[in-house]
Structures are given as structure tokens and as C-alpha cells.
C-alpha positions as CSV (number, residue, x, y, z in Angstrom):
1,M,18.9,26.6,-8.8
2,N,20.3,30.1,-8.9
3,N,21.8,29.4,-5.5
4,I,23.8,26.5,-6.9
5,K,25.3,28.6,-9.7
6,K,26.2,31.4,-7.2
7,T,27.8,28.9,-4.8
8,K,29.7,27.3,-7.7
9,L,31.1,30.6,-8.8
10,Y,32.2,31.4,-5.2
11,T,33.8,28.0,-5.0
12,I,35.9,28.7,-8.1
13,L,36.7,32.2,-6.9
14,F,37.9,31.0,-3.4
15,H,40.0,28.2,-5.0
16,S,41.6,30.9,-7.1
17,L,42.4,32.9,-4.0
18,I,44.4,30.2,-2.3
19,I,47.9,31.6,-1.5
20,I,50.9,29.7,-2.8
21,G,54.4,30.3,-1.7
22,A,56.8,30.1,-4.7
23,G,60.4,31.1,-4.8
24,H,60.9,34.1,-2.6
25,G,57.4,35.4,-2.8
26,I,53.8,34.4,-2.8
27,G,51.0,34.4,-5.3
28,I,47.4,33.3,-5.6
29,M,46.2,30.1,-7.4
30,G,44.4,32.1,-10.1
31,I,47.7,33.7,-11.3
32,F,49.3,30.2,-11.3
33,D,46.4,28.9,-13.3
34,V,46.9,31.6,-16.0
35,I,50.6,31.0,-16.0
36,G,50.0,27.3,-16.2
37,I,47.7,27.7,-19.2
38,I,50.4,29.8,-21.0
39,Q,53.1,27.3,-20.0
40,I,51.3,24.1,-21.1
41,P,53.7,23.4,-23.9
42,E,56.7,23.9,-21.5
43,I,55.1,21.7,-18.9
44,Y,54.7,18.8,-21.4
45,K,58.2,19.4,-22.8
46,N,59.8,19.1,-19.3
47,G,57.3,16.5,-18.0
48,I,55.1,16.5,-14.9
49,I,56.7,15.4,-11.6
50,F,54.3,13.2,-9.8
51,N,56.0,12.8,-6.4
52,I,53.7,13.1,-3.4
53,N,56.8,12.9,-1.2
54,G,58.5,15.8,-3.1
55,D,59.0,19.3,-1.8
56,Y,56.3,22.0,-1.8
57,Q,57.9,23.5,-5.0
58,D,58.1,20.2,-6.7
59,R,54.3,19.6,-6.6
60,L,53.3,23.0,-7.9
61,S,53.0,22.0,-11.6
62,L,50.8,19.1,-10.6
63,V,48.7,21.3,-8.4
64,V,48.2,23.8,-11.2
65,I,47.2,21.2,-13.7
66,F,44.6,19.7,-11.3
67,S,43.4,23.2,-10.5
68,I,43.0,24.2,-14.2
69,I,41.2,20.9,-15.0
70,G,38.8,21.2,-12.0
71,K,37.9,24.8,-12.8
72,I,37.3,24.1,-16.5
73,I,35.0,21.2,-15.5
74,L,33.1,23.4,-13.0
75,I,32.8,26.2,-15.6
76,T,31.6,23.7,-18.2
77,S,28.9,22.5,-15.8
78,L,27.5,26.0,-15.6
79,F,26.4,25.7,-19.3
80,L,24.9,22.2,-19.2
81,N,21.1,21.7,-19.2
82,K,20.5,18.2,-17.9
83,N,20.4,18.3,-14.1
84,L,21.8,14.8,-13.5
85,I,24.8,15.3,-15.8
86,K,25.4,18.9,-14.5
87,N,25.4,17.6,-10.9
88,L,27.7,14.7,-11.8
89,I,30.2,17.0,-13.6
90,T,30.1,19.4,-10.8
91,L,31.0,16.7,-8.3
92,I,33.9,15.5,-10.5
93,G,35.2,19.1,-10.7
94,I,35.0,19.6,-6.9
95,I,36.9,16.3,-6.3
96,I,39.6,17.3,-8.7
97,L,39.9,20.7,-6.9
98,W,40.1,18.9,-3.6
99,I,42.9,16.8,-5.0
100,S,44.8,19.9,-6.0
101,V,44.4,21.3,-2.4
102,Y,45.5,17.9,-1.0
103,F,48.7,17.9,-3.1
104,L,49.3,21.5,-2.1
105,T,48.8,21.1,1.6
106,S,50.0,17.6,2.3
107,G,53.5,17.7,3.7
108,N,55.5,18.1,6.8
109,W,53.9,21.1,8.4
110,Y,56.6,21.3,11.1
111,Y,59.4,21.4,8.5
112,D,57.8,24.0,6.2
113,W,55.2,26.6,7.1
114,L,53.9,26.9,3.5
115,Y,51.8,23.8,3.8
116,G,49.8,25.2,6.8
117,F,49.6,28.6,5.3
118,S,48.2,27.3,2.0
119,F,45.7,25.2,4.0
120,L,44.6,28.1,6.0
121,T,43.9,30.1,2.9
122,S,42.0,27.2,1.4
123,I,39.5,27.0,4.2
124,P,36.9,29.3,2.4
125,F,37.2,27.1,-0.7
126,L,36.6,24.0,1.4
127,I,33.6,25.5,3.1
128,Y,32.0,26.6,-0.1
129,S,32.7,23.3,-1.8
130,I,31.0,21.4,1.0
131,K,28.1,23.8,0.8
132,L,27.9,23.2,-3.0
133,I,27.8,19.4,-2.4
134,R,25.0,19.9,0.1
135,L,23.0,21.9,-2.4
136,I,23.6,19.4,-5.1
137,I,22.4,16.5,-2.8
138,E,19.3,18.6,-1.9
139,N,18.7,19.2,-5.6
140,I,18.9,15.5,-6.4
141,K,16.5,14.6,-3.6
142,Q,14.0,17.3,-4.7
143,N,14.2,16.0,-8.3
144,K,13.5,12.5,-7.1
145,K,10.5,13.6,-5.2
146,L,9.2,15.5,-8.3
147,N,9.7,12.4,-10.5
148,I,8.0,10.1,-8.0
149,N,5.0,12.5,-7.8
150,V,4.8,12.8,-11.6
151,N,4.9,9.0,-12.0
152,E,2.1,8.5,-9.4
153,K,-0.3,10.7,-11.3
């Protein structure tokens, strides 16, 4: 069980370290998450642009919102007690973080190098999120075996 918590924390950390190109510089997703939390009233005031065909810069607010929501869900799952609910919430959080990576990296890689660069820096997150899903599936299988053994006695 401790291994799942550790992998979950690494998943959150590696998602926070994804590099984003913005303006004339770069930053990491964690900084954009903090700025996004501070700028929530401004985001709602100006509206969220949901345009998958938009430019890299146009999708950043949507990426940040999905990132914040996914991380909050994963952090919340650390404090839950029921295994089934904890695993379900964790899977939902991972899917939301995957959606943020998809929105960040889906574009014309030949036209703009930022899509590929962000994808390359998201590989550790993708590896750890897949590892986390594997651990959750193993945990679910182990719990089913324990329940079957208890019911047989």
C-alpha cells in the first residue's frame, strides 16, 4: 500500500515538472498550476477557450484547469480510507491529468516544436501514471482474492 502512495506522489511531481513554453520563455506545469489557482477569478471573468484546434498558447488555460483538478483529485485520494473509492478516485485523477497532457501535446509537431518538447518532458509522468494504474489493478485483484478467501471460510 505504501508503494501506491509513493508512486502517486511521484506521478503528481512528474506532472508538475512538465515544461511548457509560454510567451518568450518556458516554465514548469507546477508554476502554471499555482498561477492558475491565483488567477481563477480572472479565468472565469474572461472565459475558458475550448478549442482543440487552437494554438499552443490558446489551450494553456484549459490545460492548467485540468491539471489543477486532476492533482486535487489525486491528493484527495491520499486521505481516503476505503480502498475501492480510493482506487476509483485515483483512476479519475489520472485520466484528467492525461487529458491535460493530451491538450498540451496534441498539435502540429512539424509546425511548432513546443508540442514535441512538452511531450518529451511528460514521458516520466506517463510512465509513473501507467505504473500507478498497474499497482491499483494488482491491489484490486489482491483485495478480491482476500474477499473470496474470507467468504469461503
